[in-house]
C-alpha positions in Angstrom: 100.3 90.4 120.2 99.8 91.0 116.5 96.9 89.3 114.8 99.1 88.5 111.8 101.4 85.5 111.4 104.1 87.2 109.4 107.6 87.1 110.9 108.5 90.7 110.3 107.7 93.8 108.3 108.0 93.0 104.6 110.8 94.1 102.3 109.9 96.6 99.6 109.2 100.2 98.8 106.7 102.0 101.0 105.5 105.6 100.7 106.4 108.0 103.5 105.0 111.2 102.1 103.5 112.7 99.0 105.9 114.8 96.9 103.9 118.1 97.4 104.1 117.7 101.2 107.9 117.8 101.1 108.7 121.4 100.2 112.3 122.6 99.9 112.5 123.9 103.4 110.2 121.3 105.1 111.4 118.8 107.7 108.7 116.1 108.0 108.4 113.5 110.8 106.7 110.2 109.7 105.9 107.0 111.6 106.6 103.7 109.8 107.6 100.2 110.8 107.0 101.0 114.5 109.5 103.9 114.6 109.8 107.6 113.6 111.7 108.9 110.6 112.5 112.3 109.3 112.3 113.5 105.7 113.9 116.6 104.0 115.2 117.7 100.6 118.9 118.1 100.1 120.9 119.6 97.2 119.0 119.6 93.9 115.8 119.0 95.7 116.5 115.3 96.3 114.4 113.6 99.0 116.2 112.0 101.9 115.1 110.0 105.0 117.1 109.8 108.2 116.4 108.1 111.6 114.6 110.6 113.8 117.2 110.9 116.5 120.6 112.7 116.3 123.5 110.2 116.9 125.2 112.9 119.1 122.9 113.2 122.1 119.5 112.0 120.8 117.7 115.1 119.9 114.7 114.6 117.6 115.8 116.0 114.2 112.2 116.6 113.2 111.3 118.7 116.3 113.0 122.0 115.6 115.6 120.7 113.0 115.9 122.6 109.8 117.3 122.4 106.3 120.6 124.3 106.1 122.6 124.4 102.9 121.1 121.1 101.6 121.7 119.3 105.0 119.6 118.7 108.1 120.7 120.7 111.1 120.1 119.3 114.6 118.1 121.7 116.9 120.2 120.8 119.9 123.9 121.4 119.0 123.5 122.4 115.4 125.4 119.4 113.9 124.6 119.2 110.2 123.9 115.9 108.5 123.9 115.2 104.7 121.3 113.0 103.1 123.5 109.9 103.4 123.7 110.5 107.2 127.2 111.8 107.1 127.9 114.6 109.7 129.4 117.4 107.6 129.8 120.1 110.3 130.1 120.5 114.0 130.2 124.1 115.1 133.6 125.2 116.6 135.0 121.7 115.9 137.5 121.0 113.1 137.7 117.2 113.3 134.4 115.3 113.2 134.6 112.2 115.4 134.6 108.9 113.6 131.3 107.2 113.5 129.3 110.4 113.9 126.6 109.4 111.3 122.9 109.5 111.4 120.9 106.4 110.2 120.0 106.9 106.5 117.7 105.0 104.2 117.4 104.3 100.5 114.8 106.7 99.0 113.1 107.0 95.6 110.6 109.6 94.5 108.2 108.1 92.0 104.9 109.4 90.5 104.2 112.0 93.2 105.3 110.0 96.3 108.4 109.6 98.3 109.2 105.9 98.9 111.6 104.3 101.5 113.1 100.9 101.1 112.6 98.5 104.0 114.7 95.4 104.1 113.3 92.6 106.2 116.7 91.2 106.7 118.5 94.6 106.7 119.3 94.1 103.0 119.4 96.9 100.4 117.0 97.3 97.5 116.4 94.2 95.4 114.1 96.0 92.9 113.1 99.5 91.9 109.7 101.1 92.1 108.0 101.4 88.7 107.4 104.9 87.4 104.2 104.9 85.3 104.8 108.6 84.6 108.0 107.6 82.8 106.5 104.5 81.2 103.2 106.0 80.0 104.0 109.7 80.0 101.8 112.4 81.6 100.9 114.5 78.6 97.1 114.5 78.2 96.5 113.2 81.7 95.0 115.1 84.6 97.0 116.1 87.7 97.1 113.4 90.4 94.4 113.6 93.1 95.2 112.0 96.5 93.3 110.9 99.5 95.0 109.7 102.7 93.6 107.4 105.3 95.8 108.0 108.4 95.4 104.8 110.4 93.7 101.7 109.2 93.7 98.3 111.0 95.2 96.3 108.3 98.5 95.0 106.9 100.0 95.6 103.4 99.6 91.9 102.5 95.9 92.2 103.1 95.4 95.5 101.3 97.2 94.1 98.2 95.4 90.7 98.5 92.2 92.5 97.5 93.6 92.6 93.9 93.3 88.8 93.5 90.3 88.2 95.8 87.9 88.1 92.8 84.8 87.1 94.7 84.8 90.1 97.0 84.3 92.5 94.1 80.8 91.2 93.8 79.8 90.9 97.4 81.6 94.0 98.8 81.7 96.4 95.9 78.7 95.4 93.8 80.4 94.4 90.5 79.0 91.7 88.2 80.0 89.7 85.2 83.6 89.3 86.1 85.9 87.7 83.5 89.7 87.2 83.9 91.4 88.4 80.7 95.0 88.2 82.0 95.7 85.3 84.2 97.8 85.8 87.3 101.4 86.3 86.4 104.3 86.8 88.8 107.8 87.9 87.8 110.2 88.6 90.7 108.7 91.4 92.8 105.9 92.2 90.4 102.4 90.5 90.2 100.0 91.1 87.3 96.4 90.2 86.7 93.7 91.6 84.5 89.9 91.3 84.5 86.7 92.9 83.2 83.7 93.7 85.4 80.4 95.5 85.1 78.8 97.9 87.6 75.6 99.9 88.1 76.5 103.6 88.5 73.8 104.3 91.1 76.5 105.4 93.6 77.6 108.0 91.0 74.1 109.4 90.6 73.2 107.3 87.5 71.0 104.5 88.7 70.2 101.9 86.0 73.3 102.8 84.0 75.6 99.9 83.7 79.2 100.2 82.6 81.9 97.6 81.8 85.5 98.4 82.8 88.8 96.7 82.1 91.2 96.5 85.0 94.9 95.7 84.7 96.5 95.4 88.1 100.2 95.7 88.9 101.5 95.0 92.4 105.1 96.0 93.0 106.0 94.4 96.3 103.4 94.8 99.1 103.4 98.5 99.5 102.8 99.8 95.9 99.8 98.8 93.7 98.7 100.4 90.4 95.5 99.7 88.5 95.1 100.9 84.9 91.4 101.1 84.1 89.8 101.5 80.7 86.1 102.2 80.2 85.4 101.7 76.4 81.8 102.8 76.7 82.9 106.3 77.7 86.2 106.3 75.9 88.1 107.0 79.1 91.2 105.8 80.9 92.1 106.0 84.5 95.0 105.1 86.7 94.8 104.5 90.5 97.5 104.0 93.1 97.2 102.3 96.4 100.2 102.9 98.7 100.1 100.9 101.9 102.7 101.6 104.5 102.9 99.9 107.9 102.7 102.2 110.9 103.1 99.3 113.3 102.4 95.5 113.2 98.6 96.0 113.0 98.0 99.4 111.3 98.8 101.0 108.0 98.5 104.4 106.5 96.9 104.3 103.0 97.5 106.8 100.3 95.1 106.5 97.3 95.9 108.4 94.1 94.0 108.8 90.9 94.4 110.4 87.5 92.5 110.4 84.2 93.2 110.7 80.5 91.6 114.1 79.8 88.6 114.4 77.5 88.2 117.0 74.7 85.7 119.0 76.7 87.5 120.4 79.8 84.2 120.8 81.8 83.1 117.2 81.1 86.6 116.0 81.8 86.7 117.6 85.2 83.2 116.3 86.1 84.1 112.7 85.0 87.4 112.8 86.9 85.7 114.0 90.1 83.1 111.2 89.8 85.7 108.6 89.1 87.9 109.6 92.0 85.0 109.8 94.5 84.0 106.3 93.3 87.6 105.0 93.9 87.7 106.5 97.4 84.3 104.9 98.1 85.5 101.5 97.0 88.6 101.6 99.1 86.6 102.6 102.2 84.1 99.7 101.7 87.0 97.3 102.6 87.8 99.0 106.0 85.1 97.3 108.0 86.2 93.9 106.7 89.9 94.5 107.4 89.4 95.9 110.8 87.2 93.1 112.1 88.5 89.9 110.4 90.9 87.3 111.6 93.8 86.4 109.4 93.9 82.7 108.6 97.3 81.6 107.3 95.8 78.6 105.6 92.2 79.6 104.7 89.7 77.1 103.3 89.3 78.5 99.8 86.5 78.1 97.3 86.8 77.9 93.5 85.3 81.4 93.1 87.9 83.1 95.3 90.6 83.8 92.7 94.3 83.0 92.9 94.7 83.8 96.6 97.0 80.8 97.2 99.5 81.7 94.5 99.4 85.3 95.7 100.3 84.3 99.2 103.1 82.1 98.0 104.5 85.1 96.0 104.3 87.2 99.2 106.7 84.9 101.1 109.8 86.4 99.3 109.2 89.7 101.1 109.7 88.3 104.6 112.6 87.2 106.7 111.8 83.5 107.0 114.5 81.2 108.1 115.5 78.3 105.8 113.2 75.8 107.5 110.2 78.1 107.2 111.0 79.0 103.6 111.0 75.3 102.6 107.4 74.8 103.9 
């Protein structure tokens, strides 16, 4: 039995792979939402996701399947499937039987990751994943660094909730002097909040050095969070990504990305970027022991210092398949 009260996996965009993992000839198998999925690149390098099993006789398309002329070829009888699941060739057969189609999913490739749409009610995409590369540009920024945590006992709603759990930044991560500068704002599938915090840099090898940072958080559904960080004291800008994808009802795979606005001195830039990314990874990992051992209370007894957890959870309800009576609560 799941320890979470949510009725289903949430709707939204969830990362299945990093772009560099999906080379032109690769066929990747990924677990998500309690099932296996297969990724490949078709014509023009476009990423596609199909259900793992061939609709013909059930062969696993990711176990011996290969990319063939922009399609995915089954390892069992060599049927070829296009990115939309359509069977385009059966060897030695002129007429393809009606209904011979693999399960296909909506896919977007954004900012170095391949995202799949999950519809809690079986519905198609209701919003698009934001590309910060397109919005902000990449000129003058470092390449993205990634760290992957393969199996964490958590749920995307909990991992995203950290963005609005203001009190935990002090007691878990050691920040001080927090001030909200952009109050919680929700617009459809996007949640925004901004705050400033101070922190001693002892974990980065600079004990006694305190720095103030400005955090502007954007949560796009429950699987895709981006934080833009400005550190005026060092005249630096960073951007972090947290991509949380359900493996099953109780575990997620987390992909953490980070990039920095480069500094004039390349050596200094590389050093600062390394320190920043290591600090980001350290912060994410500090939450694991909490997530893995806590109970999830649907109606927690909140305190004034907690931050806007209640409004956040109300915003989350849109991503689940509640019936009308539950939605009215």
